[in-house]
N, C-alpha and C positions, 0 to 999 in steps of 0.2 A: 218679506218675512216679518212676522209680528210675534211679540213675546208670548201672547196667549195661545199661539198655535204650535209652539215648540213642544216636542215630545222626545223622550229617549229612544235610542235605536231599538228596533224590534228584537226581543229576546235578551236585552241587556239587563232588564229589571226583573228580578224574581222575588216572590214572597218567601219569607223564612218559614221553615217547617216548625209548626208550633208543637213542641214536645210536652208530654205529660198531660194531655187533655182528654184522657179516657181511652178505653180499649178500642172504640170505634175509629179513632183517628189513625190507628196503625202504629202509633208510637206512644202508647200509654204506659202504665205501671212503672217500668224502670226507665223510660224515656231514653233508651239507647245507651244507658250507662252500665248495663250488666247488673248482676246480682251481688249485693254486699261488697264489703271492702271500702277502703278509704276513698277510692276514685268515684264510688257511687254516691258519696255524701256531699252535701253542700259545704262550701268553705274549704274544700280540699285544694291544697297547692303543694307541688312537689319541689323539693330543694334542687337547686341547679346542680346538674351532674349526677343526680341520684339514679341508680340503676337497679332498683328493686331489691336492695340489700346485698347485691353482688358488689365486690370491691370496685369502686369507680375507676375509670380510666386514668384520671389525673392522680390517683393514689397508687395505681398499679405500675405506672411507668417510672423507671428509676430517674432520680434527679441528682445531678452532680455539677460541680463547677460553680463559677461565679462570673457574672457579667457586670462589669463596672460601667455604668451609664455616663460617667464623667470622663472616661479615658478618651484621648484624642488619638485616632489611628492615622498614621502617616503612610504615604506611598514612598518607598525608598528609591532614590535615584543616586547612582554612584558617579564618581569623577570620570570613570572611563566612558560613561554615556555622555557626560557633558563634553568630553574631549571630541567625541564623534560629532556632536552638534555644533561645536565651536568652528568646525570647518565650514559650516553653512552660514552662521551668523556670529557676531561678536557679543551680542547681548542675548542671554537666555532667560526668558521669563516664563511664567506659567502657561501663557498662550502658546508659546513655542513648543513646550512639552506636550500640550494637549493636541496640537496640530500634527505632531510627529507620532502620536499614539502611545507615548510612554505613560501618561496618566489620564484619568477621566476628568471631566469638567468639575465634578464635585469633590475630587480628592484633595487632601492636604499633602504637600510635598516636603520631604526632608532629604537634604543632600548628605550622603555619607561618603567616607573617605577611601573607598576601594578604588584602586587604579591610580593613574598619573594624569595630572593636568599640566600641559606645557603651554597652552595658549592663554593669552590675556583676555579674559572674558568677564562681563558683569552678569552675575547670576542672581535671580530673584526666586525665593522659595519661602515656605512657611517656617522652616527650621533648618538649621545646619548643625552637623556634628563638629566638635572642636577640631578634629583632624582635617575635615573637609574645608572649613573656613580658613584654616591655616594654609592649606595647600593652594586654595584659590588666591589668597593674598600674596603668597610667596611667588606665584606665577605672574603677579602684577595686576590681577583682577580685583573685583569687589564683590562681596557677598552681602546682599540686602534682604532683610526679612520682610515679608508681606503679611498683613493681617488676614 
């Protein structure tokens, strides 16, 4: 194979249709733009979302609520869930919760105080409620926060 023998694949290269080059070309006069109006003129550009004067979709659809981009969303895990996991292991970390299907791998975990914790366990999570951390420590365990 030599560089001077290379050619594009058959039918892959087409010549552009030359518009507005007289009536005989088949696309003269209006050059496929139709008669009159803004679209037929040079320099025309349409605003994004413009629907020909009809009320655009982004203005027709009702808007409500507020989405705070800085809010941190936690997956709640209660003490009764931790009690069930405590039977399997004495240390409950994020990996344990992921493996047992309670949270996803990208979720942030907050331990809440519903239920009772009787077992002495060490718990790792992103956040703890005051009642949950008190209940874990009163049972003899430790609550450590993870970044």
